[in-house]
C-alpha positions in Angstrom: 97.6 109.3 87.5 95.8 107.2 90.1 97.6 104.4 91.8 96.8 101.1 90.3 95.1 98.6 92.5 95.7 94.9 91.9 93.6 92.0 93.0 95.1 89.4 95.2 95.3 87.0 92.2 97.2 89.6 90.1 99.5 90.4 93.0 100.3 86.6 93.4 100.9 86.2 89.6 103.2 89.2 89.5 105.1 88.0 92.6 105.5 84.5 91.1 106.8 86.0 87.8 109.6 87.8 89.6 110.4 84.9 91.8 110.9 82.7 88.7 112.6 85.4 86.6 115.9 83.4 86.4 114.1 80.3 85.2 112.1 82.2 82.7 115.3 84.0 81.4 117.2 80.7 81.1 114.3 79.3 79.1 114.4 82.3 76.8 118.2 81.9 76.4 117.8 78.2 75.6 115.3 79.2 72.9 117.8 81.7 71.5 120.4 78.9 71.2 118.0 77.0 69.0 117.3 80.1 67.0 121.0 80.7 66.6 121.5 77.2 65.2 118.8 77.9 62.7 119.6 81.5 61.8 119.6 81.9 58.1 121.1 85.4 57.8 124.0 87.2 59.5 121.7 90.1 60.5 119.3 87.7 62.3 122.3 86.0 64.0 123.7 89.3 65.1 120.4 90.3 66.6 120.1 87.0 68.5 123.6 87.4 69.9 122.7 90.9 71.1 119.6 89.5 72.8 121.6 86.6 74.3 124.0 89.2 75.8 121.1 91.1 77.3 119.7 87.9 78.8 123.0 86.9 80.3 123.3 90.4 81.8 119.8 90.0 83.3 120.9 86.7 84.7 123.9 88.4 86.4 126.4 86.2 84.6 130.0 87.6 85.2 131.0 90.1 82.5 134.2 88.1 81.7 132.1 85.0 80.8 129.6 87.0 78.8 132.4 88.7 76.8 134.1 85.4 76.2 130.9 83.8 74.8 130.0 86.8 72.7 133.5 87.3 71.4 133.7 83.7 70.1 130.1 83.6 68.9 130.1 79.9 69.1 126.6 78.5 69.7 128.0 75.2 71.1 129.8 77.1 73.9 126.6 79.1 74.6 124.6 75.9 74.7 127.0 74.2 77.1 126.9 77.2 79.4 123.1 77.4 79.3 122.8 73.7 80.1 125.2 74.2 83.1 123.3 77.2 84.3 120.0 75.4 84.0 121.3 72.4 86.1 122.5 74.8 88.8 119.2 76.7 88.8 117.1 73.6 89.5 115.6 74.0 93.0 
């Protein structure tokens, strides 16, 4: 397979994406909080909690905090933490 060549514009877009990965992931996690409040079935809620765990792992949140949040499965606790993480992430 030939090496893929990117234009300067594409390279810049890719670079910006990875520079802002934390902000993007925090936004996705905030959306998951909203979805968890509105989840109508247990299956959907469980799937969202799994995705929230993955997002927190990607954000390099300490495992003890992740486990505490996931163990309680309290959307309010998750929302408070996301709000705190977003305030710390502002540059």
